[in-house]
C-alpha positions as CSV (number, residue, x, y, z in Angstrom):
1,M,108.7,57.8,59.3
2,I,112.3,58.2,58.2
3,L,114.6,56.2,55.6
4,E,118.1,56.7,54.6
5,Y,119.5,56.8,51.4
6,K,122.7,58.0,50.7
7,G,123.5,59.5,54.2
8,V,119.7,61.8,53.5
9,D,116.9,61.1,55.7
10,I,113.8,60.2,53.4
11,F,110.5,60.9,54.9
12,Y,107.9,59.1,54.3
13,T,104.1,58.1,56.0
14,D,102.6,54.8,54.8
15,N,98.4,53.7,55.9
16,G,95.9,51.3,55.4
17,K,96.3,47.9,53.5
18,G,95.7,46.4,50.3
19,N,97.3,47.8,46.9
20,A,99.6,49.9,47.1
21,V,99.0,54.0,46.0
22,V,101.6,56.0,45.8
23,L,100.9,59.8,46.3
24,L,103.7,62.6,44.7
25,H,103.9,65.7,45.4
26,G,104.4,69.5,43.7
27,F,107.0,71.9,43.7
28,L,107.0,73.5,46.5
29,E,104.6,71.0,48.4
30,N,105.1,67.5,50.5
31,V,102.7,64.7,52.2
32,T,100.7,67.4,53.7
33,M,98.7,68.3,50.3
34,W,97.9,64.4,50.5
35,E,96.2,64.4,54.1
36,P,92.4,65.2,53.0
37,F,92.8,62.0,50.5
38,I,94.7,59.5,53.1
39,P,91.4,58.6,55.1
40,I,89.3,57.9,51.9
41,L,92.1,55.9,49.5
42,S,93.5,54.1,52.8
43,K,90.1,52.5,53.4
44,K,91.0,49.6,50.7
45,N,94.4,50.9,50.0
46,R,97.9,50.5,50.9
47,V,98.6,54.6,50.6
48,I,102.4,55.5,50.7
49,C,102.8,59.2,50.7
50,I,106.5,60.4,50.1
51,D,108.1,63.9,50.9
52,L,110.2,64.5,48.0
53,L,114.4,65.6,48.0
54,G,114.5,69.0,49.5
55,H,111.2,69.0,50.5
56,G,109.8,68.8,53.5
57,Q,111.0,66.0,55.8
58,T,113.3,64.6,53.5
59,G,117.2,66.0,53.3
60,C,119.1,67.8,50.3
61,L,121.5,65.5,48.1
62,G,123.5,67.5,46.2
63,Y,122.4,71.0,43.8
64,I,120.9,69.0,41.0
65,H,118.0,66.9,42.2
66,S,117.4,65.3,38.9
67,M,113.2,63.1,38.2
68,E,116.0,60.8,38.0
69,L,117.8,60.9,41.3
70,M,114.2,61.6,43.0
71,A,112.6,58.5,41.5
72,D,115.8,56.3,42.6
73,V,114.0,57.7,46.2
74,V,110.5,56.6,45.6
75,E,112.1,53.0,44.7
76,T,114.1,53.0,47.7
77,V,111.2,53.6,49.8
78,L,108.5,50.7,48.1
79,K,112.1,48.1,48.2
80,H,112.1,49.1,51.8
81,L,108.2,48.3,52.2
82,K,108.3,45.4,50.1
83,I,106.1,46.5,47.8
84,R,106.9,45.3,44.4
85,R,103.8,47.2,42.6
86,S,101.8,49.9,42.8
87,I,99.9,52.5,41.8
88,C,101.3,56.2,41.3
89,I,99.6,59.8,41.0
90,G,101.6,62.4,40.3
91,H,101.4,66.5,40.8
92,S,103.2,68.5,38.7
93,M,106.5,68.2,39.6
94,G,105.5,64.5,41.3
95,G,104.2,63.1,37.8
96,Y,107.6,63.8,36.3
97,V,109.4,61.4,38.7
98,A,106.0,59.5,37.9
99,L,107.3,59.2,34.9
100,A,110.8,58.9,35.7
101,F,109.7,56.0,38.2
102,A,107.7,54.5,34.8
103,E,110.6,54.2,32.4
104,K,113.1,52.5,35.0
105,N,110.2,50.1,36.5
106,P,107.5,49.9,33.9
107,D,106.3,46.4,35.2
108,A,106.7,47.8,38.8
109,L,103.2,49.8,38.2
110,K,99.4,48.9,37.6
111,G,98.6,52.6,37.0
112,L,100.2,56.2,36.7
113,C,98.4,59.2,37.2
114,L,99.6,63.2,36.1
115,M,97.2,65.6,38.0
116,N,98.3,68.6,36.7
117,S,101.5,67.2,35.1
118,T,102.8,66.8,31.5
119,A,105.5,63.7,30.0
120,N,107.0,66.9,27.4
121,A,110.2,67.9,28.5
122,D,110.4,71.6,29.2
123,T,110.8,73.8,26.0
124,P,113.4,76.1,25.7
125,E,111.3,79.5,26.7
126,K,110.3,77.9,30.0
127,Q,114.0,76.2,30.6
128,K,114.6,80.1,30.5
129,N,112.2,80.7,32.7
130,R,113.4,78.0,35.1
131,D,116.7,80.4,35.1
132,R,114.7,83.7,35.9
133,A,113.4,81.9,38.1
134,I,116.4,80.1,40.1
135,I,117.7,84.1,39.9
136,A,114.8,85.4,41.5
137,V,115.1,82.5,44.0
138,K,119.2,83.2,45.1
139,Q,117.9,87.4,45.2
140,N,115.0,86.5,47.8
141,H,113.2,83.2,48.1
142,K,110.3,84.2,50.7
143,R,109.2,86.8,47.8
144,F,109.6,83.7,45.4
145,I,107.9,82.1,47.1
146,R,104.8,84.0,48.1
147,M,104.4,84.8,44.7
148,A,105.0,81.5,43.1
149,I,102.0,79.7,45.5
150,S,99.5,82.0,44.7
151,N,100.1,82.4,40.3
152,L,99.3,78.5,40.8
153,F,96.0,79.3,41.0
154,R,92.8,80.5,38.7
155,P,93.0,84.4,39.1
156,K,89.5,84.2,40.6
157,N,90.4,81.4,42.9
158,R,93.1,83.3,45.0
159,T,90.2,85.0,46.6
160,L,88.2,82.3,47.2
161,F,91.0,79.8,48.8
162,S,92.8,82.6,50.6
163,E,93.4,80.4,53.6
164,Q,94.6,77.3,51.8
165,I,97.0,79.5,49.9
166,K,98.8,80.6,53.1
167,L,98.9,78.0,54.5
168,L,100.4,76.5,51.3
169,K,103.0,79.3,51.7
170,K,103.3,78.5,54.7
171,E,104.1,74.7,53.8
172,A,106.5,76.0,51.1
173,L,108.6,78.6,53.2
174,N,110.0,75.5,55.2
175,T,111.2,74.7,52.0
176,P,115.3,75.2,51.8
177,L,117.0,77.1,49.1
178,Q,119.0,74.2,48.1
179,G,116.0,72.4,48.1
180,I,114.0,74.9,45.7
181,V,116.9,75.2,43.4
182,A,117.5,71.5,42.8
183,A,114.4,70.7,42.2
184,L,113.8,73.9,39.1
185,E,117.9,72.6,37.8
186,G,116.6,69.4,37.6
187,M,112.8,70.1,36.3
188,K,114.6,72.5,33.6
189,I,116.9,69.3,32.3
190,R,114.1,66.8,32.5
191,K,113.7,64.3,29.6
192,D,110.4,63.9,27.5
193,R,109.0,60.9,28.2
194,E,105.8,61.2,26.3
195,V,106.4,57.4,25.1
196,L,105.4,56.3,28.1
197,L,102.2,57.0,27.7
198,H,101.3,54.9,24.3
199,F,103.7,52.1,25.2
200,T,103.2,50.7,28.4
201,P,100.9,48.4,29.8
202,F,99.8,50.2,32.8
203,K,96.3,52.3,33.2
204,K,97.3,55.9,32.6
205,M,95.1,58.3,33.5
206,L,95.6,62.3,32.8
207,I,93.8,65.5,35.1
208,V,94.0,68.8,33.2
209,S,92.8,72.0,34.0
210,K,91.4,74.4,31.1
211,K,92.9,77.2,33.1
212,D,95.7,76.0,34.6
213,P,97.7,78.5,34.4
214,V,101.8,76.3,33.9
215,L,101.0,73.8,31.2
216,D,99.0,74.3,28.8
217,Y,96.0,72.4,28.4
218,N,95.4,72.4,24.4
219,T,98.3,70.6,24.0
220,I,98.3,68.2,26.8
221,V,94.6,67.2,25.7
222,S,95.4,66.7,21.9
223,K,98.2,64.8,22.8
224,A,96.1,62.2,24.7
225,E,93.6,62.1,21.4
226,N,93.1,58.5,20.0
227,T,94.7,56.8,22.8
228,D,93.6,54.7,26.1
229,I,94.8,57.6,28.2
230,E,91.7,58.6,30.7
231,V,91.6,62.4,30.7
232,V,89.3,63.9,33.2
233,I,89.5,67.7,32.6
234,F,88.3,70.5,35.7
235,P,87.6,74.0,35.1
236,D,90.5,75.5,37.1
237,G,93.8,76.0,37.8
238,H,97.0,74.1,38.7
239,M,96.2,73.1,41.9
240,S,92.9,70.8,41.0
241,H,92.6,68.8,44.4
242,I,91.9,72.5,46.3
243,E,90.3,74.2,43.3
244,N,88.1,71.1,42.8
245,K,88.5,68.9,45.3
246,T,85.6,67.2,45.4
247,G,85.9,66.1,41.6
248,F,89.8,65.7,41.8
249,S,89.0,62.9,44.9
250,H,85.9,60.6,43.1
251,S,88.6,60.6,39.8
252,I,91.5,59.3,41.5
253,M,89.3,56.8,44.1
254,H,87.1,55.7,40.7
255,F,91.2,55.0,38.8
256,V,92.3,53.2,42.0
257,E,89.4,51.6,42.0
258,N,88.8,49.9,38.2
259,I,92.3,48.5,38.4
């Protein structure tokens, strides 16, 4: 389905009835990443998947897609669907967007799951890496995409999931250059929102992977210690929904059912 926001088409899907579960994809992904999980989740829930700005079938809106701007898109879709409260699950960049949404609308959430994501801002070193990535994208965005997707997986899984990686690259290659750069710029300047993990009333879960090449496992786990945050640990890389599909599916179902 298409909804217009500030002159730009926003694409989303809406399946099932019940508690609203909002699924937000990561960088270079789109709503198709959730397809294997929609049939299970939508049996008892209303499942909303949204293509974030510059990804999938959603257009670009300027040269920086801040996490706040993407969160405004999520808010617009939910208001259009008359959904007052929801459970949000965000993968990587989708988690950053979910946090921005939570900061603005804390009472609109029943639960928040950060999947291979973090509440912390980019370190200065990571910001430099974003700048390097932007240069690489502008030089050859197709080559950048092919490398970036493979690098999200645990090295030993790149052969094991070669078919899935091929499909991911095919989907990612549809992401426009402007959308890629705008997302990188937005992630680079995002705020630190760790406080939201400690002083918000909704239920929280972190899905972390020991061999995540993007995020530091030990840092994320240590910050969740002595809190009421549920932590699910997988052994592989950044793509839990593929590398640890069964465990991931069980975890999100358990999270949603217990809210």
